C-alpha positions in Angstrom: 9.3 13.3 -23.2 11.6 10.5 -22.9 14.6 9.5 -20.3 18.0 8.4 -20.4 18.7 4.7 -18.8 20.6 7.7 -16.5 17.9 9.5 -15.4 15.8 7.1 -14.4 18.2 6.1 -12.8 19.1 8.3 -10.9 15.6 8.8 -10.2 15.4 5.6 -8.4 17.5 6.7 -6.6 16.2 9.8 -5.6 13.1 7.6 -4.6 14.9 5.4 -3.4 17.4 7.4 -1.0 14.0 9.7 0.1 11.8 6.4 1.1 15.0 5.0 3.4 15.3 8.0 4.6 11.9 8.7 5.4 12.4 5.8 7.2 9.0 5.0 4.7 10.5 1.3 4.3 13.3 -0.9 5.3 14.4 -2.7 2.3 15.9 -6.3 2.4 17.4 -5.7 -0.8 18.4 -2.7 -2.2 19.1 -3.5 -5.3 16.5 -5.6 -6.0 14.3 -2.2 -4.7 16.2 -0.1 -7.5 15.2 -2.7 -9.9 11.1 -2.4 -9.2 11.2 1.1 -8.8 13.0 1.4 -12.3 10.9 -0.8 -14.3 7.4 0.8 -12.9 9.4 4.1 -13.8 10.0 2.9 -17.3 5.9 0.9 -17.8 4.9 4.6 -16.7 6.9 6.0 -19.0 5.9 4.0 -21.9 2.4 4.0 -21.0 2.8 7.8 -20.8 3.6 7.9 -24.6 1.3 5.2 -25.5 -1.4 7.5 -24.0 -0.3 10.7 -26.1 0.1 9.3 -29.5 -3.4 8.1 -29.2 -5.0 11.3 -27.5 -3.5 13.7 -30.6 -4.8 10.5 -32.8 -8.0 10.8 -31.8 -8.3 15.0 -32.1 -7.1 14.6 -35.3 -9.7 12.1 -36.4 -12.4 14.7 -35.0 -14.3 15.2 -38.6 -13.1 18.8 -37.8 -9.6 20.2 -37.4 -9.1 20.9 -33.9 -5.9 23.4 -33.5 -3.0 22.1 -31.3 -2.7 24.7 -28.2 -6.2 25.7 -28.2 -8.0 25.9 -25.5 -10.7 22.9 -27.3 -7.4 20.8 -27.8 -5.9 21.0 -24.6 -9.9 20.4 -23.0 -10.2 17.0 -25.2 -6.5 16.2 -24.8 -6.4 16.0 -20.9 -9.6 13.9 -21.3 -8.5 11.4 -24.3 -4.7 11.4 -22.4 -6.4 10.6 -18.9 -8.7 7.5 -20.6 -5.9 6.0 -22.0 -3.7 6.0 -18.1 -7.1 5.1 -16.7 -7.2 1.9 -19.0 -4.0 0.8 -17.9 -4.8 0.7 -14.6 -2.0 4.2 -14.2 -2.8 7.3 -12.5 -2.3 10.6 -14.9 
């Protein structure tokens, strides 16, 4: 799922506000904090898109056809997706 820049910005503000309201962190520079939150979110979304593509390609490349939506497909997709995300240093 691709998020627009406006949605990412909105989510970043919610995260920033939540962290501040819960008194977890006091930001020295609010704009820099928002920028970093947006960057992390954008980076993760890119990794997630890449992992999705790779997982689907791996399933398609199997010698037998595995129908999308089947239990086997779901298990394989989750396994391949998590492998790819963990390779990039993110948790799924």
